Backbone as a chain_set.jsonl record, in Angstrom:
{"seq": "MRLFKKKVAPEISRTQALQYKPVKSGDITEMRLESGEVLIEYPMTLRPLAAAVAKRLGVTPTTRQTKKLQLDVLGTTVWDLLDGRRSVSQIIEIFAQTHRLENREAEVSVTRFIRELGRRGLLGLQ", "coords": {"N": [[-10.892, 32.818, -4.019], [-9.599, 29.572, -4.206], [-7.258, 27.284, -5.881], [-6.648, 24.763, -5.862], [-8.608, 22.04, -4.487], [-9.671, 20.122, -2.272], [-8.878, 16.903, -1.776], [-11.691, 14.49, -0.978], [-12.171, 11.976, 1.221], [-14.369, 9.113, 0.589], [-17.44, 8.584, 2.296], [-18.118, 6.271, 5.691], [-19.893, 4.546, 7.105], [-19.528, 2.363, 10.618], [-20.4, 0.274, 10.658], [-20.78, 0.409, 7.945], [-18.001, -0.407, 7.214], [-16.493, -2.548, 8.835], [-17.945, -4.257, 6.995], [-16.199, -5.088, 4.85], [-14.113, -7.126, 2.971], [-11.334, -8.326, 3.725], [-8.783, -9.004, 0.865], [-6.075, -10.288, -0.435], [-3.146, -9.186, -2.109], [-1.826, -10.382, -5.408], [0.514, -9.914, -5.771], [2.247, -10.462, -3.889], [4.614, -12.433, -2.285], [4.69, -14.571, 0.343], [6.724, -15.954, 3.194], [6.75, -19.045, 5.311], [8.073, -19.068, 8.231], [10.842, -21.366, 10.41], [9.466, -20.058, 12.832], [7.361, -20.111, 12.85], [6.161, -17.887, 11.714], [4.957, -15.555, 9.457], [6.588, -14.423, 6.806], [6.768, -11.436, 4.465], [7.355, -10.962, 1.307], [6.979, -7.983, -1.311], [6.354, -5.666, -3.762], [8.391, -3.164, -4.566], [6.949, -0.169, -4.958], [8.425, 3.002, -6.406], [8.169, 6.571, -5.517], [6.444, 9.248, -7.497], [8.465, 11.52, -7.491], [10.706, 10.571, -6.591], [11.3, 8.727, -9.0], [11.821, 10.348, -10.798], [13.933, 11.623, -10.461], [15.766, 9.872, -10.433], [15.523, 8.579, -12.773], [16.871, 11.304, -14.456], [18.722, 11.202, -13.109], [20.474, 8.589, -14.69], [19.544, 6.565, -13.172], [18.551, 3.217, -14.401], [16.281, 1.068, -12.957], [17.206, -2.002, -13.44], [16.502, -5.152, -11.914], [13.856, -6.118, -10.539], [12.887, -4.802, -7.776], [11.956, -5.252, -4.581], [10.505, -5.218, -1.133], [10.54, -6.161, 1.766], [8.259, -7.599, 4.972], [8.247, -8.981, 8.372], [6.113, -11.096, 10.389], [4.444, -10.431, 13.411], [3.481, -12.887, 15.608], [1.578, -11.733, 16.423], [0.372, -10.186, 13.986], [0.548, -12.718, 12.445], [-1.763, -14.48, 12.55], [-3.619, -12.7, 12.273], [-3.275, -12.239, 9.269], [-3.519, -15.193, 8.669], [-6.029, -14.572, 8.434], [-7.331, -13.65, 6.362], [-8.213, -14.422, 3.91], [-10.345, -13.654, 2.207], [-13.465, -14.107, 2.131], [-14.23, -13.998, 5.025], [-14.759, -11.073, 6.254], [-14.268, -8.051, 8.254], [-15.62, -7.558, 10.263], [-15.746, -10.44, 11.244], [-13.566, -11.09, 11.415], [-12.175, -10.021, 13.732], [-13.502, -10.592, 15.312], [-13.039, -13.425, 15.381], [-10.17, -13.037, 15.941], [-10.093, -11.556, 19.342], [-10.991, -13.819, 20.536], [-9.372, -15.549, 20.207], [-6.678, -14.811, 21.018], [-8.192, -13.078, 23.672], [-8.939, -11.328, 23.813], [-10.861, -8.059, 24.729], [-13.593, -7.093, 22.731], [-13.782, -4.459, 21.979], [-11.084, -3.568, 21.833], [-9.535, -5.236, 20.266], [-10.436, -5.031, 18.223], [-9.43, -2.165, 17.534], [-6.854, -2.962, 17.581], [-7.186, -5.335, 15.463], [-8.133, -3.161, 12.694], [-6.416, -1.541, 12.995], [-3.685, -2.582, 11.624], [-5.258, -4.017, 9.473], [-5.091, -1.279, 7.96], [-2.504, -0.656, 7.645], [-1.769, -2.792, 6.107], [-2.949, -2.177, 3.339], [-2.057, 0.727, 3.057], [0.298, -0.154, 2.342], [-0.435, -1.053, 0.197], [-0.71, -4.544, 0.849], [-2.833, -5.759, 0.753], [-6.531, -5.131, -0.507], [-9.798, -4.447, -0.401], [-13.428, -5.716, -0.508]], "CA": [[-10.956, 31.171, -4.21], [-8.937, 28.369, -4.19], [-6.997, 26.258, -6.868], [-6.513, 23.124, -5.338], [-9.394, 21.665, -3.64], [-8.672, 19.147, -1.124], [-9.107, 15.358, -1.69], [-11.96, 13.964, 0.593], [-12.471, 10.38, 1.223], [-16.349, 9.149, 0.856], [-17.828, 9.001, 4.48], [-19.096, 5.344, 5.009], [-19.891, 4.408, 8.748], [-17.955, 2.253, 11.248], [-20.369, -0.864, 10.51], [-20.168, -0.297, 6.341], [-16.377, -0.388, 7.186], [-16.691, -3.251, 9.219], [-18.298, -5.681, 6.272], [-15.783, -5.562, 3.629], [-13.805, -8.398, 3.272], [-9.564, -8.007, 3.043], [-8.481, -9.879, -0.01], [-4.774, -10.163, -0.196], [-2.929, -8.954, -3.331], [-1.549, -11.2, -5.877], [1.926, -9.449, -6.041], [3.241, -10.116, -3.144], [4.847, -13.596, -2.01], [5.211, -15.12, 1.955], [7.053, -17.628, 3.336], [6.295, -19.635, 6.689], [9.503, -19.394, 8.965], [10.742, -21.86, 11.242], [8.601, -19.545, 13.922], [5.664, -20.192, 12.305], [5.876, -16.122, 11.699], [5.142, -14.999, 8.382], [7.99, -13.226, 6.058], [6.312, -11.434, 3.128], [7.996, -9.779, -0.125], [6.355, -7.604, -1.786], [7.368, -5.288, -5.184], [8.266, -1.967, -4.224], [6.767, 1.432, -5.739], [8.923, 4.491, -6.139], [6.403, 7.775, -5.678], [7.066, 10.251, -8.495], [9.269, 12.229, -7.48], [12.607, 8.828, -6.792], [11.174, 8.045, -9.746], [12.032, 11.336, -11.897], [15.663, 11.897, -9.991], [16.817, 8.438, -11.046], [15.941, 9.008, -14.425], [17.179, 12.291, -14.215], [20.716, 9.926, -12.911], [19.851, 7.62, -15.322], [19.683, 5.171, -13.431], [17.214, 2.327, -14.107], [16.591, -0.265, -12.147], [17.373, -3.021, -14.16], [15.872, -5.8, -11.269], [12.481, -5.669, -9.741], [13.273, -3.983, -6.674], [11.673, -5.552, -3.008], [10.163, -4.613, 0.612], [10.08, -7.837, 3.512], [7.79, -7.65, 5.994], [8.257, -10.392, 8.863], [4.734, -10.111, 10.818], [4.787, -11.001, 14.46], [2.677, -13.295, 15.779], [-0.002, -11.598, 16.567], [0.479, -10.104, 12.675], [0.458, -13.796, 11.521], [-3.004, -14.885, 13.621], [-4.491, -12.124, 11.551], [-2.857, -12.656, 8.317], [-3.914, -16.043, 8.086], [-7.425, -14.649, 8.861], [-7.498, -12.871, 5.754], [-8.853, -14.996, 3.049], [-11.089, -13.29, 1.123], [-14.458, -14.931, 2.369], [-14.649, -13.293, 5.921], [-15.384, -9.465, 6.548], [-12.712, -7.281, 9.089], [-16.328, -8.148, 11.788], [-15.266, -11.958, 11.779], [-11.635, -11.154, 11.6], [-12.034, -9.247, 15.297], [-14.073, -11.627, 16.416], [-11.858, -14.742, 16.171], [-9.127, -12.592, 16.85], [-10.74, -11.673, 19.87], [-11.914, -15.366, 20.866], [-8.455, -16.844, 20.372], [-5.925, -13.951, 21.521], [-8.782, -13.392, 24.838], [-9.015, -9.634, 24.173], [-12.097, -7.105, 24.914], [-13.927, -6.749, 21.288], [-12.868, -2.977, 21.346], [-9.267, -3.668, 22.011], [-9.365, -6.41, 19.29], [-11.126, -4.026, 17.045], [-8.503, -1.453, 17.193], [-5.662, -3.322, 16.687], [-6.851, -5.523, 14.178], [-8.176, -2.0, 11.839], [-5.132, -0.418, 12.266], [-3.157, -3.446, 11.503], [-5.98, -4.039, 8.026], [-4.768, -0.573, 7.198], [-1.374, -0.375, 7.255], [-1.059, -3.257, 5.349], [-3.38, -1.489, 2.761], [-1.126, 1.452, 2.71], [1.798, -1.332, 1.63], [-0.188, -2.424, -1.072], [-0.61, -5.566, 0.38], [-4.487, -6.139, 0.717], [-7.316, -4.48, -1.049], [-11.443, -4.398, 0.285], [-13.931, -5.753, -1.68]], "C": [[-9.684, 30.794, -4.55], [-8.755, 27.382, -5.561], [-6.916, 25.259, -6.903], [-7.582, 23.051, -4.43], [-8.732, 20.502, -3.26], [-9.682, 17.514, -1.195], [-10.153, 14.673, -0.304], [-12.812, 12.411, 0.265], [-13.724, 10.526, 1.469], [-16.813, 8.845, 2.478], [-18.461, 7.891, 4.305], [-19.094, 4.908, 6.74], [-19.186, 3.389, 9.405], [-18.628, 0.587, 10.585], [-20.581, -1.153, 9.209], [-18.67, -0.695, 6.285], [-16.097, -2.163, 7.642], [-17.262, -4.873, 8.317], [-17.849, -6.047, 5.23], [-15.428, -6.74, 4.233], [-12.269, -8.474, 2.73], [-9.815, -9.402, 2.065], [-7.065, -9.567, -0.193], [-4.228, -9.662, -2.023], [-2.579, -9.798, -3.815], [-0.322, -11.174, -6.344], [2.793, -9.286, -5.3], [3.546, -11.793, -2.732], [5.006, -13.907, -0.649], [5.694, -16.637, 1.457], [6.76, -18.062, 4.7], [7.561, -19.734, 7.04], [9.421, -20.381, 10.176], [9.404, -21.399, 12.624], [7.635, -19.838, 14.016], [5.281, -18.651, 11.936], [5.981, -16.074, 9.902], [6.131, -13.676, 7.939], [7.206, -13.017, 4.523], [6.905, -10.854, 2.246], [7.205, -9.427, -0.679], [6.822, -6.472, -2.746], [7.04, -3.778, -4.075], [8.126, -0.427, -4.963], [7.521, 2.71, -5.36], [8.293, 5.409, -6.559], [7.699, 8.34, -6.78], [8.391, 10.818, -8.447], [10.421, 11.979, -7.913], [12.334, 9.082, -8.015], [12.544, 9.13, -11.356], [13.787, 11.623, -11.263], [16.191, 10.671, -10.516], [16.629, 8.227, -12.721], [16.526, 10.051, -14.925], [19.228, 11.576, -14.357], [21.191, 9.185, -13.844], [19.74, 7.039, -15.461], [18.716, 4.146, -13.407], [17.533, 1.2, -13.525], [15.975, -1.694, -13.066], [16.332, -4.258, -13.812], [14.567, -5.261, -10.257], [12.777, -5.295, -7.958], [11.681, -4.372, -5.414], [11.527, -4.789, -1.876], [10.218, -6.476, 0.897], [9.71, -6.735, 4.56], [7.687, -8.388, 6.851], [7.386, -10.174, 10.046], [5.28, -11.174, 11.752], [3.297, -12.559, 14.763], [1.061, -13.222, 15.763], [-0.868, -11.287, 15.03], [0.177, -11.724, 12.169], [-0.897, -14.512, 11.907], [-3.499, -13.909, 12.392], [-4.361, -12.783, 10.205], [-3.437, -14.415, 7.736], [-5.369, -16.271, 7.607], [-7.548, -13.978, 7.369], [-7.753, -13.733, 4.24], [-10.239, -15.05, 1.943], [-12.652, -13.273, 1.023], [-15.005, -14.347, 3.645], [-14.011, -11.718, 5.947], [-14.581, -9.681, 7.756], [-13.981, -7.579, 10.606], [-15.263, -9.459, 12.264], [-13.812, -11.967, 11.932], [-11.038, -11.016, 13.677], [-12.58, -10.205, 15.88], [-13.715, -13.079, 16.706], [-10.671, -14.215, 16.771], [-9.219, -12.263, 18.406], [-10.727, -12.729, 20.941], [-10.219, -15.291, 21.152], [-7.131, -16.014, 21.562], [-6.939, -13.475, 23.141], [-8.533, -11.584, 25.287], [-10.741, -9.225, 23.962], [-12.454, -7.331, 23.133], [-13.534, -5.385, 20.705], [-11.325, -3.094, 21.001], [-9.379, -4.546, 20.895], [-9.405, -5.975, 17.91], [-10.381, -2.428, 16.763], [-7.374, -2.001, 17.031], [-5.292, -4.237, 15.449], [-7.615, -3.978, 12.61], [-7.127, -1.494, 11.45], [-4.355, -1.45, 11.709], [-3.691, -3.642, 9.611], [-5.531, -2.343, 7.519], [-3.568, 0.11, 7.112], [-1.044, -1.413, 6.005], [-1.923, -2.128, 3.694], [-2.813, -0.802, 1.863], [-0.652, 0.977, 2.128], [0.976, -1.545, 0.23], [-0.415, -3.652, -1.167], [-1.8, -6.338, 0.574], [-4.955, -5.06, -0.289], [-8.757, -5.163, -0.095], [-12.139, -4.588, -0.517], [-15.163, -5.379, -1.001]], "O": [[-8.825, 31.503, -5.076], [-9.68, 26.85, -6.175], [-7.085, 24.628, -7.947], [-7.622, 23.908, -3.548], [-7.685, 19.994, -3.661], [-10.801, 17.232, -0.765], [-9.781, 14.418, 0.841], [-13.643, 11.999, -0.544], [-14.294, 11.398, 2.125], [-16.241, 9.024, 3.553], [-19.241, 7.782, 3.358], [-18.08, 5.081, 7.416], [-18.055, 3.263, 8.936], [-17.842, -0.24, 10.122], [-20.647, -2.324, 8.834], [-18.223, -1.285, 5.303], [-15.56, -2.93, 6.842], [-17.128, -6.043, 8.676], [-18.371, -6.905, 4.519], [-15.84, -7.315, 5.24], [-11.999, -8.647, 1.541], [-10.546, -10.377, 2.236], [-6.833, -8.363, -0.081], [-4.973, -9.84, -2.987], [-2.726, -10.736, -3.031], [0.116, -12.019, -7.124], [3.78, -8.557, -5.405], [2.549, -12.494, -2.903], [5.894, -13.126, -0.307], [5.544, -17.538, 0.631], [6.431, -17.083, 5.369], [8.307, -20.409, 6.33], [8.421, -20.439, 10.893], [8.659, -22.204, 13.183], [6.944, -19.897, 15.033], [4.098, -18.312, 11.897], [6.933, -16.499, 9.248], [6.345, -12.559, 8.411], [7.028, -13.888, 3.671], [7.001, -9.688, 2.627], [6.319, -10.261, -0.865], [8.004, -6.24, -2.494], [6.14, -3.446, -3.304], [9.051, 0.256, -5.401], [7.352, 3.351, -4.323], [7.804, 5.419, -7.688], [8.906, 8.152, -6.931], [9.28, 10.596, -9.269], [11.096, 12.455, -8.826], [13.192, 9.836, -8.472], [13.394, 8.839, -12.198], [14.69, 11.808, -12.079], [17.272, 10.731, -11.102], [17.418, 7.83, -13.579], [16.839, 9.85, -16.098], [20.213, 11.535, -15.094], [22.415, 9.067, -13.893], [19.658, 6.401, -16.51], [17.983, 4.104, -12.419], [18.564, 0.528, -13.505], [14.856, -2.172, -13.255], [15.502, -4.622, -14.645], [14.463, -4.292, -9.505], [12.716, -6.238, -7.17], [10.601, -3.789, -5.498], [12.258, -3.837, -1.603], [9.973, -7.521, 0.296], [10.243, -5.688, 4.928], [6.718, -9.067, 6.511], [7.674, -9.234, 10.787], [5.994, -12.154, 11.54], [2.419, -12.908, 13.974], [0.062, -13.869, 15.453], [-1.991, -11.686, 14.721], [-0.67, -11.74, 11.275], [-0.966, -15.491, 11.164], [-3.807, -14.561, 11.394], [-5.103, -13.714, 9.893], [-3.687, -14.687, 6.562], [-5.9, -17.173, 6.959], [-8.695, -13.574, 7.559], [-7.062, -13.19, 3.378], [-10.82, -15.904, 1.272], [-13.21, -12.641, 0.125], [-16.212, -14.11, 3.608], [-12.855, -11.421, 5.648], [-14.233, -10.747, 8.264], [-13.547, -7.769, 11.742], [-14.409, -9.527, 13.147], [-13.098, -12.787, 12.51], [-10.192, -11.511, 14.422], [-12.16, -10.666, 16.942], [-13.92, -13.753, 17.715], [-10.153, -14.659, 17.796], [-8.247, -12.77, 18.967], [-10.465, -12.468, 22.115], [-9.832, -14.985, 22.279], [-6.769, -16.504, 22.632], [-6.121, -13.569, 24.056], [-8.205, -10.935, 26.28], [-11.59, -9.828, 23.305], [-11.561, -7.713, 22.377], [-13.142, -5.108, 19.571], [-10.674, -2.716, 20.026], [-8.786, -3.695, 20.233], [-8.791, -6.299, 16.893], [-10.784, -1.669, 15.881], [-6.699, -1.449, 16.161], [-4.286, -4.293, 14.741], [-7.286, -4.28, 11.463], [-6.75, -1.104, 10.345], [-4.25, -0.95, 10.589], [-2.91, -3.492, 8.672], [-5.755, -2.261, 6.311], [-3.465, 1.238, 6.63], [-0.287, -1.099, 5.086], [-1.148, -1.364, 3.12], [-2.741, -0.999, 0.65], [-0.825, 1.331, 0.962], [1.516, -2.087, -0.734], [-0.463, -4.258, -2.238], [-1.736, -7.567, 0.554], [-4.191, -4.264, -0.835], [-8.71, -6.119, 0.68], [-11.967, -3.913, -1.532], [-16.2, -5.224, -1.644]]}, "num_chains": 1, "name": "protein.A"}
């Protein structure tokens, strides 16, 4: 008998995943640097264990903790395409055309980038 069940993410097909529309989080601030690249500032979330340790030590954060993420040229290109109207597949097509890449190569790059932004809480999918 198993005490804990492993959480299983719902299975969706590749074509369904590519139809989602990425939407930027409202908790972020973005700045355009002189180089044209984007600097994103977003709130840092403490993991439950770290929050519990901080609480036991009597440390209460008085200011909002933030992290910064500077995107390179390719990341900035994808970031600018995230408008909430374009699907992931449309973003991949535009990215491939802009940077003269094969569609499969662009798909791998863009989906990894979107997945990482989602993991950090910088965007969600509609």
